[in-house]
Each structure stands twice: as C-alpha cells, then as structure tokens.
Residue, then its C-alpha position, 0 to 999 in steps of 0.5 A: i642091455v647086457t647088464p640085466r641079462l647077466a644079473k641072473p646067471c652072474p649075480t653081484n655081491p650086494r656090497q659091490r660098488g663098481f660097475i653098478g648104477a648106485a652112489g657107491c663111493l659116497e655110500n661107502l665113505k659114509l659107512l666108513q665114517i660111521l664105523m670110524n666114529n663108533t669105534k672112536k667113541k668106544h675106544r676100540e682099535f679100527r683097521v681098514v684094508f683096501i684091496d685094489i684089483a686094478e686091471a683084473f680082467d687083464t690078468i684073466s684070459h678071455e678063454h677063461i672068462l668065456k668058459g665061466l660064462k658058459q658054465k653059468g648057463l649064459d646064452e651063447h648069443i649074449i656071450 
C-alpha cells in the first residue's frame, strides 16, 4: 500500500534492484556477464566496483528521513 504512494514523490532510479518487485539479482548478473564477455572479446580492461550501503538507514536519523519526506510533499498521513 505504501510503495505506490511513495513512488511519485520519491521515485527510484530505474537501475535500483533492492526493495522492488523485480528479478534484480538475476538481471544484474546477466548484465555483468554480457559486459565481461564483450570486454574480453575486444581485449579491453574491465573494472567492477561494488558498493554495499549496508545498514544505511541506521546511519541516518529518523528526523532527517521525516524531514526529507515532508520536503518531497508526501502526505502527513503516509509519513
């Protein structure tokens, strides 16, 4: 119920794979495999960086999150 109400004021990046109803891991692994194979065929360097923002919500105060949601114009009832 909450997700569709958050989608308009707080859109996610189309590349996001966490917390959405999609086969994110499989899709991302397949994309990585395609990129690696193409790079190998062209004898080019390939570098990958993985950023894990583990427990990101533990590092941001609830007050800051609430303020951000209010700034986005989210209905007080939803907040």
